[in-house]
C-alpha positions as CSV (number, residue, x, y, z in Angstrom):
1,M,0.0,0.0,0.0
2,S,1.2,3.5,-0.8
3,F,1.3,6.4,1.5
4,F,-1.9,7.7,-0.2
5,D,-3.8,4.4,0.4
6,R,-2.7,4.1,4.0
7,N,-3.7,7.7,4.9
8,I,-6.7,8.2,2.6
9,D,-9.1,9.3,5.4
10,A,-6.7,12.0,6.7
11,I,-5.9,13.2,3.2
12,E,-9.6,13.4,2.3
13,R,-10.3,15.4,5.5
14,A,-7.4,17.8,4.8
15,A,-8.5,18.2,1.2
16,H,-12.1,19.0,2.3
17,I,-10.8,21.6,4.7
18,V,-8.5,23.2,2.1
19,F,-11.3,23.2,-0.5
20,W,-14.0,24.8,1.7
21,G,-11.5,27.2,3.2
22,S,-10.3,28.3,-0.2
23,L,-13.9,28.9,-1.2
24,A,-14.5,31.0,1.9
25,I,-11.3,33.0,1.2
26,I,-12.3,33.6,-2.4
27,A,-15.7,34.8,-1.3
28,A,-14.1,37.1,1.2
29,I,-11.6,38.5,-1.3
30,Y,-14.4,39.0,-3.9
31,F,-16.5,41.0,-1.4
32,T,-13.7,43.1,0.1
33,G,-11.8,44.4,-2.8
34,P,-9.9,43.9,-6.0
35,V,-8.4,40.6,-7.0
36,N,-4.7,40.2,-6.4
37,V,-2.0,37.5,-6.5
38,F,-3.2,36.1,-3.3
39,A,-6.5,35.3,-4.9
40,F,-4.8,33.4,-7.7
41,V,-2.8,31.3,-5.1
42,V,-6.1,30.5,-3.3
43,V,-7.6,29.4,-6.6
44,A,-4.6,27.2,-7.2
45,F,-5.1,25.6,-3.8
46,L,-8.7,25.1,-4.6
47,C,-7.9,23.3,-7.8
48,V,-5.3,21.1,-6.1
49,A,-7.7,20.2,-3.3
50,K,-10.4,19.3,-5.9
51,L,-8.0,17.1,-7.8
52,V,-7.1,15.3,-4.5
53,L,-10.7,14.8,-3.7
54,N,-11.3,13.3,-7.2
55,E,-8.4,11.0,-6.7
56,V,-9.7,9.9,-3.3
57,A,-13.1,9.2,-4.9
58,A,-11.5,7.2,-7.6
59,T,-9.5,5.2,-5.1
60,R,-12.5,4.4,-3.0
61,A,-14.4,3.3,-6.1
62,R,-11.5,1.0,-7.0
63,W,-11.5,-0.4,-3.5
64,D,-15.2,-1.0,-3.7
65,Q,-14.9,-2.8,-7.0
66,E,-12.0,-5.0,-5.7
67,A,-14.1,-5.9,-2.6
68,A,-17.0,-6.8,-4.8
69,E,-14.8,-9.0,-7.0
70,R,-13.3,-10.7,-3.9
71,G,-16.8,-11.4,-2.7
72,V,-17.8,-13.0,-6.0
73,Q,-14.6,-15.1,-6.0
74,W,-15.3,-16.2,-2.4
75,H,-18.8,-17.3,-3.3
76,E,-17.5,-19.2,-6.4
77,R,-14.9,-21.0,-4.3
78,L,-17.6,-21.8,-1.7
79,R,-19.9,-23.2,-4.4
80,A,-17.0,-25.2,-5.8
81,N,-16.1,-26.6,-2.4
82,R,-19.7,-27.6,-1.8
83,E,-19.8,-29.4,-5.1
84,I,-16.6,-31.3,-4.3
85,E,-17.9,-32.3,-0.9
86,L,-21.2,-33.5,-2.5
87,R,-19.3,-35.6,-5.0
88,R,-17.3,-37.2,-2.2
89,R,-20.4,-38.0,-0.3
90,L,-22.0,-39.5,-3.4
91,R,-18.9,-41.7,-3.9
92,R,-19.0,-42.8,-0.3
93,L,-22.7,-43.7,-0.6
94,E,-22.2,-45.6,-3.8
95,Q,-19.3,-47.5,-2.3
96,Q,-21.4,-48.4,0.8
97,K,-24.4,-49.6,-1.4
98,R,-22.2,-51.9,-3.6
99,P,-22.2,-55.4,-2.4
100,D,-18.8,-56.7,-1.2
101,R,-17.4,-59.4,-3.3
């Protein structure tokens, strides 16, 4: 697992804080005066935070897909094991029913 995968919850929380904080700062700058370089920096932070949030969403979707695939595989293995066990039981019953020679 990468650093991103291990700390995805904390990264998501931080990105949400940066995203909403940046929106608040942009609103404050817009209402208080002319746009300056600081506003452009805030917009850059806003864009980076949005990209991080999109990556978090994609990672969580990938994890959900992998978990669903593992669940399907587990059910398939369980079904296969049941079939094998039923075949064994049938063989045992057939051997018990056969007369000894």
